[in-house]
DSSP file (Angstrom, degrees, kcal/mol; ACC not computed):
  #  RESIDUE AA STRUCTURE BP1 BP2  ACC     N-H-->O    O-->H-N    N-H-->O    O-->H-N    TCO  KAPPA ALPHA  PHI   PSI    X-CA   Y-CA   Z-CA
    1    1 A M              0   0    0      0, 0.0    57,-0.2     0, 0.0    58,-0.1   0.000 360.0 360.0 360.0 144.3    5.2   34.7   54.4
    2    2 A P        -     0   0    0      0, 0.0    55,-2.2     0, 0.0     2,-0.4  -0.291 360.0-127.1 -66.5 155.5    5.1   32.8   57.7
    3    3 A K  E     -A   56   0A   0     77,-0.4    77,-2.9    53,-0.2     2,-0.3  -0.837  25.1-167.6-105.2 144.1    8.4   31.5   59.2
    4    4 A Y  E     -AB  55  79A   0     51,-3.2    51,-2.5    -2,-0.4     2,-0.5  -0.962  17.5-148.1-131.9 147.2    8.8   27.9   60.3
    5    5 A V  E     -AB  54  78A   0     73,-2.7    73,-2.7    -2,-0.3     2,-0.5  -0.979  19.7-161.1-111.0 126.6   11.3   26.0   62.4
    6    6 A I  E     -AB  53  77A   0     47,-3.0    47,-2.5    -2,-0.5     2,-0.6  -0.934   6.0-152.7-112.4 124.5   11.7   22.4   61.2
    7    7 A E  E     -AB  52  76A   0     69,-3.0    69,-1.5    -2,-0.5    68,-1.3  -0.862  13.4-170.4 -96.2 120.9   13.2   19.7   63.5
    8    8 A R  E     -A   51   0A   0     43,-2.6    43,-2.3    -2,-0.6     2,-0.6  -0.943  15.0-144.3-115.9 112.9   14.8   17.0   61.5
    9    9 A E  E     +A   50   0A   0     -2,-0.6    41,-0.2    41,-0.2    -2,-0.0  -0.662  32.7 159.3 -76.6 120.1   15.9   13.9   63.4
   10   10 A L    >   -     0   0    0     39,-2.4     3,-2.0    -2,-0.6     4,-0.2  -0.737  35.4-137.3-145.2  88.5   19.1   12.7   61.7
   11   11 A P  T 3  S+     0   0    0      0, 0.0    38,-0.2     0, 0.0    39,-0.0  -0.202  91.4  16.4 -51.3 130.8   21.3   10.5   63.9
   12   12 A G  T >  S+     0   0    0     36,-0.3     3,-2.1     4,-0.0     4,-0.3   0.581  79.7 140.8  82.7  10.9   24.9   11.5   63.5
   13   13 A A  G X   +     0   0    0     -3,-2.0     3,-1.6     1,-0.3    36,-0.2   0.870  68.2  58.2 -54.1 -39.7   24.1   14.8   62.0
   14   14 A G  G 3  S+     0   0    0     34,-2.2    -1,-0.3    33,-0.3    34,-0.1   0.640 104.0  52.9 -67.6 -13.1   26.9   16.5   63.9
   15   15 A Q  G <  S+     0   0    0     -3,-2.1    -1,-0.3    33,-0.4    -2,-0.2   0.361  78.3 125.2-102.0   2.8   29.4   14.1   62.3
   16   16 A L    <   -     0   0    0     -3,-1.6    -4,-0.0    -4,-0.3     2,-0.0  -0.382  60.5-123.0 -64.4 139.9   28.5   14.8   58.7
   17   17 A S     >  -     0   0    0      1,-0.1     4,-2.6    -2,-0.1     5,-0.2  -0.279  23.1-105.5 -76.6 167.0   31.4   15.8   56.6
   18   18 A A  H  > S+     0   0    0      1,-0.2     4,-2.2     2,-0.2     5,-0.1   0.879 123.4  52.6 -59.7 -37.9   31.5   19.1   54.6
   19   19 A D  H  > S+     0   0    0      2,-0.2     4,-2.2     1,-0.2    -1,-0.2   0.899 109.3  48.4 -65.8 -40.3   30.9   17.1   51.4
   20   20 A E  H  > S+     0   0    0      2,-0.2     4,-2.4     1,-0.2    -2,-0.2   0.912 112.4  48.0 -66.6 -42.2   27.8   15.4   52.9
   21   21 A L  H  X S+     0   0    0     -4,-2.6     4,-2.6     1,-0.2    -1,-0.2   0.873 110.3  53.3 -65.0 -36.2   26.4   18.7   54.1
   22   22 A H  H  X S+     0   0    0     -4,-2.2     4,-2.5    -5,-0.2    -2,-0.2   0.918 109.8  47.7 -62.3 -44.3   27.1   20.1   50.6
   23   23 A A  H  X S+     0   0    0     -4,-2.2     4,-2.2     2,-0.2    -2,-0.2   0.914 112.9  47.7 -64.8 -43.7   25.2   17.3   49.0
   24   24 A I  H  X S+     0   0    0     -4,-2.4     4,-2.4     2,-0.2    -2,-0.2   0.931 113.7  47.8 -62.2 -46.0   22.2   17.7   51.4
   25   25 A S  H  X S+     0   0    0     -4,-2.6     4,-2.7     1,-0.2    -2,-0.2   0.893 110.4  52.2 -63.4 -40.0   22.2   21.4   50.8
   26   26 A G  H  X S+     0   0    0     -4,-2.5     4,-2.2     2,-0.2    -1,-0.2   0.907 109.4  48.7 -63.1 -42.1   22.4   21.0   47.1
   27   27 A K  H  X S+     0   0    0     -4,-2.2     4,-2.2     2,-0.2    -2,-0.2   0.925 111.9  49.6 -62.9 -44.3   19.4   18.6   47.1
   28   28 A S  H  X S+     0   0    0     -4,-2.4     4,-2.7     1,-0.2    -2,-0.2   0.926 110.5  50.0 -60.3 -45.3   17.4   21.0   49.2
   29   29 A N  H  X S+     0   0    0     -4,-2.7     4,-2.2     1,-0.2    -1,-0.2   0.886 109.1  52.0 -61.1 -39.5   18.3   23.9   46.9
   30   30 A A  H  X S+     0   0    0     -4,-2.2     4,-1.4     2,-0.2    -1,-0.2   0.918 111.7  45.7 -65.0 -43.1   17.2   21.9   43.8
   31   31 A V  H  X S+     0   0    0     -4,-2.2     4,-1.3     1,-0.2     3,-0.2   0.922 112.7  50.8 -65.5 -43.5   13.8   21.1   45.4
   32   32 A L  H  X S+     0   0    0     -4,-2.7     4,-1.3     1,-0.2     7,-0.3   0.861 104.4  57.9 -63.5 -34.9   13.3   24.7   46.5
   33   33 A A  H  < S+     0   0    0     -4,-2.2     3,-0.2     1,-0.2    -1,-0.2   0.883 107.3  48.1 -62.1 -37.5   14.1   26.0   43.0
   34   34 A E  H  < S+     0   0    0     -4,-1.4    -1,-0.2    -3,-0.2    -2,-0.2   0.780 114.9  46.0 -71.2 -26.8   11.2   23.8   41.7
   35   35 A M  H >< S+     0   0    0     -4,-1.3     3,-2.2    -5,-0.1    -2,-0.2   0.587  92.5 171.0 -91.6 -11.5    8.9   25.1   44.4
   36   36 A A  T 3<  +     0   0    0     -4,-1.3     4,-0.1     1,-0.3    -3,-0.0  -0.088  58.2  12.6 -51.2 140.1    9.7   28.8   44.1
   37   37 A P  T 3  S+     0   0    0      0, 0.0    -1,-0.3     0, 0.0    -4,-0.1  -0.864 112.2  75.0-100.6  24.8    8.4   31.1   45.3
   38   38 A R  S <  S+     0   0    0     -3,-2.2    20,-2.6    -6,-0.1     2,-0.3   0.663 104.9  21.8 -75.5 -16.0    6.4   29.0   47.8
   39   39 A A  E     -C   57   0A   0     -7,-0.3     2,-0.4    18,-0.2    18,-0.2  -0.995  59.3-173.3-152.2 145.8    9.2   28.2   50.2
   40   40 A Q  E     -C   56   0A   0     16,-2.9    16,-2.4    -2,-0.3     2,-0.5  -0.997  20.4-135.9-141.7 134.8   12.7   29.6   51.0
   41   41 A W  E     +C   55   0A   0     -2,-0.4    14,-0.2    14,-0.2     3,-0.1  -0.791  20.0 178.9 -90.0 125.7   15.4   28.2   53.3
   42   42 A L  E     -     0   0A   0     12,-3.0     2,-0.3    -2,-0.5    13,-0.2   0.903  57.0 -51.1 -91.9 -53.2   17.0   30.8   55.5
   43   43 A H  E     -C   54   0A   0     11,-1.2    11,-3.2     2,-0.0    -1,-0.4  -0.968  46.6-133.8-173.3 171.1   19.5   28.7   57.5
   44   44 A S  E     -C   53   0A   0     -2,-0.3     2,-0.5     9,-0.2     9,-0.2  -0.961   7.0-140.8-139.3 156.0   20.0   25.6   59.6
   45   45 A Y  E     -C   52   0A   0      7,-2.8     7,-2.8    -2,-0.3     2,-0.6  -0.982  17.4-152.7-116.9 122.7   21.6   24.6   62.9
   46   46 A V  E     +C   51   0A   0     -2,-0.5     5,-0.2     5,-0.2     2,-0.2  -0.854  21.1 172.4 -98.6 124.2   23.3   21.2   62.9
   47   47 A T        -     0   0    0      3,-3.1   -33,-0.3    -2,-0.6   -32,-0.1  -0.530  51.0 -74.8-117.2-172.9   23.5   19.5   66.3
   48   48 A T  S    S-     0   0    0      1,-0.2   -34,-2.2   -35,-0.2   -33,-0.4   0.909 123.0  -1.7 -51.5 -52.8   24.6   16.0   67.4
   49   49 A D  S    S+     0   0    0    -37,-0.2   -39,-2.4   -36,-0.2     2,-0.3   0.201 125.9  54.7-129.1  14.2   21.5   14.1   66.1
   50   50 A K  E     -A    9   0A   0    -41,-0.2    -3,-3.1   -39,-0.0     2,-0.4  -0.978  57.0-146.9-145.9 157.4   19.2   16.8   64.7
   51   51 A I  E     -AC   8  46A   0    -43,-2.3   -43,-2.6    -2,-0.3     2,-0.6  -0.999  13.5-157.3-124.1 129.1   19.1   19.6   62.2
   52   52 A Y  E     -AC   7  45A   0     -7,-2.8    -7,-2.8    -2,-0.4     2,-0.4  -0.934  14.7-167.2-108.0 117.2   16.9   22.6   62.9
   53   53 A C  E     -AC   6  44A   0    -47,-2.5   -47,-3.0    -2,-0.6     2,-0.5  -0.834  12.6-149.7-109.6 142.2   16.0   24.5   59.7
   54   54 A V  E     +AC   5  43A   0    -11,-3.2   -12,-3.0    -2,-0.4   -11,-1.2  -0.953  27.3 167.7-112.2 123.9   14.4   27.9   59.5
   55   55 A Y  E     -AC   4  41A   0    -51,-2.5   -51,-3.2    -2,-0.5     2,-0.4  -0.897  32.3-143.2-128.7 155.6   12.2   28.5   56.5
   56   56 A V  E     +AC   3  40A   0    -16,-2.4   -16,-2.9    -2,-0.3     2,-0.3  -0.981  38.6 159.5-111.5 137.9    9.7   31.0   55.2
   57   57 A A  E     - C   0  39A   0    -55,-2.2   -18,-0.2    -2,-0.4   -19,-0.1  -0.988  54.6-110.2-155.2 158.4    6.9   29.3   53.3
   58   58 A D  S    S-     0   0    0    -20,-2.6     2,-0.3    -2,-0.3    -1,-0.1   0.908  94.7 -33.2 -56.3 -43.0    3.3   29.9   52.2
   59   59 A D  S >> S-     0   0    0    -21,-0.3     4,-1.2   -58,-0.1     3,-0.6  -0.953  70.5 -80.3-166.4 177.5    2.1   27.3   54.7
   60   60 A E  H 3> S+     0   0    0     -2,-0.3     4,-2.5     1,-0.2     5,-0.2   0.827 121.1  64.0 -63.0 -32.6    3.0   24.0   56.5
   61   61 A R  H 3> S+     0   0    0      1,-0.2     4,-2.6     2,-0.2    -1,-0.2   0.885 100.4  52.0 -59.3 -38.8    2.0   22.0   53.4
   62   62 A A  H <> S+     0   0    0     -3,-0.6     4,-2.1     2,-0.2    -1,-0.2   0.886 108.7  50.5 -65.8 -38.2    4.8   23.7   51.4
   63   63 A V  H  X S+     0   0    0     -4,-1.2     4,-2.1     2,-0.2    -2,-0.2   0.923 112.6  46.7 -63.7 -44.3    7.3   22.7   54.1
   64   64 A L  H  X S+     0   0    0     -4,-2.5     4,-2.8     2,-0.2     5,-0.2   0.887 109.0  54.5 -65.2 -39.3    6.1   19.1   54.0
   65   65 A E  H  X S+     0   0    0     -4,-2.6     4,-2.8     1,-0.2     5,-0.2   0.917 108.1  49.9 -60.7 -43.3    6.2   19.1   50.2
   66   66 A H  H  X S+     0   0    0     -4,-2.1     4,-2.2     2,-0.2     6,-0.3   0.933 112.1  47.8 -60.1 -46.4    9.9   20.1   50.4
   67   67 A A  H  X>S+     0   0    0     -4,-2.1     5,-2.4     1,-0.2     4,-1.1   0.928 115.2  44.4 -61.8 -46.3   10.7   17.4   52.9
   68   68 A Q  H  <5S+     0   0    0     -4,-2.8     3,-0.3     1,-0.2    -2,-0.2   0.919 114.5  48.1 -67.0 -43.7    8.9   14.7   50.9
   69   69 A S  H  <5S+     0   0    0     -4,-2.8    -1,-0.2    -5,-0.2    -2,-0.2   0.849 118.1  41.5 -66.1 -33.9   10.3   15.7   47.5
   70   70 A G  H  <5S-     0   0    0     -4,-2.2    -1,-0.2    -5,-0.2    -2,-0.2   0.578 109.0-119.4 -89.8  -9.9   13.9   15.9   48.9
   71   71 A G  T  <5 +     0   0    0     -4,-1.1    -3,-0.2    -3,-0.3    -4,-0.1   0.790  64.8 144.6  75.1  27.6   13.7   12.8   51.1
   72   72 A F      < -     0   0    0     -5,-2.4    -1,-0.3    -6,-0.3     2,-0.1  -0.755  52.2-116.4 -99.0 144.0   14.3   14.8   54.2
   73   73 A P        -     0   0    0      0, 0.0     2,-0.1     0, 0.0     3,-0.1  -0.493  23.9-174.4 -71.2 150.6   12.7   14.1   57.6
   74   74 A A        +     0   0    0     -2,-0.1   -66,-0.2   -66,-0.1     3,-0.1  -0.614  14.6 164.3-141.5  76.0   10.4   16.7   59.0
   75   75 A N        +     0   0    0    -68,-1.3     2,-0.4     1,-0.2   -67,-0.2   0.857  69.9  16.1 -69.0 -37.7    9.7   15.4   62.5
   76   76 A V  E     -B    7   0A   0    -69,-1.5   -69,-3.0    -3,-0.1     2,-0.5  -0.993  62.9-169.7-139.1 130.7    8.3   18.6   63.9
   77   77 A I  E     -B    6   0A   0     -2,-0.4     2,-0.5   -71,-0.2   -71,-0.2  -0.982  11.9-175.5-119.9 119.7    7.2   21.7   62.0
   78   78 A S  E     -B    5   0A   0    -73,-2.7   -73,-2.7    -2,-0.5     2,-0.4  -0.962  20.8-136.9-121.5 126.4    6.5   24.7   64.2
   79   79 A K  E     -B    4   0A   0     -2,-0.5     2,-0.4   -75,-0.2   -75,-0.2  -0.656  27.5-122.6 -77.9 131.7    5.1   28.0   62.9
   80   80 A V        -     0   0    0    -77,-2.9   -77,-0.4    -2,-0.4     3,-0.1  -0.624  27.5-177.3 -78.8 126.0    7.0   31.0   64.5
   81   81 A S        -     0   0    0     -2,-0.4     2,-0.3     1,-0.4    -1,-0.2   0.878  67.5  -7.1 -87.1 -44.2    4.7   33.3   66.3
   82   82 A T        -     0   0    0      2,-0.0     2,-0.5     0, 0.0    -1,-0.4  -0.990  59.0-136.0-152.5 148.2    7.2   36.0   67.4
   83   83 A V        -     0   0    0     -2,-0.3     2,-0.3    -3,-0.1    -3,-0.0  -0.947  26.4-178.1-109.2 129.5   10.9   36.5   67.3
   84   84 A I        +     0   0    0     -2,-0.5    -2,-0.0     3,-0.0     0, 0.0  -0.876   6.7 167.5-122.8 159.8   12.6   37.9   70.4
   85   85 A D    >>  -     0   0    0     -2,-0.3     3,-1.7     0, 0.0     4,-0.6  -0.873  57.0 -71.6-153.3-177.4   16.2   38.8   71.2
   86   86 A P  G >4 S+     0   0    0      0, 0.0     3,-1.2     0, 0.0     4,-0.3   0.827 126.5  62.6 -55.2 -32.3   18.1   40.6   73.9
   87   87 A V  G >4 S+     0   0    0      1,-0.3     3,-1.5     2,-0.2    -3,-0.0   0.813  90.2  68.3 -63.9 -28.5   16.8   44.0   72.6
   88   88 A T  G <4 S+     0   0    0     -3,-1.7    -1,-0.3     1,-0.3    -4,-0.0   0.831  99.9  50.1 -58.2 -32.1   13.2   42.8   73.5
   89   89 A G  G <<        0   0    0     -3,-1.2    -1,-0.3    -4,-0.6    -2,-0.2   0.445 360.0 360.0 -88.2  -0.9   14.2   42.9   77.2
   90   90 A E    <         0   0    0     -3,-1.5    -1,-0.2    -4,-0.3    -2,-0.1   0.470 360.0 360.0 -86.7 360.0   15.6   46.5   77.1
């Protein structure tokens, strides 16, 4: 399955409490359980005003369906072409 990075604009994201992040994650998990196996959440990065999520999914439509069903923003969805890391430069 292709990998996607989803940029979610969420003002104040970096100030969310552990309980708030738990609730958001729980909602995401519930929606993904209904969609299985078309989309899977790998992990997310929480920054000051955005959350960047990494998913594998059948296609961009599945990513959008998850966002709409969960009430999550999906401001930018980018399909990952290649993954590089320090080893790539060796």
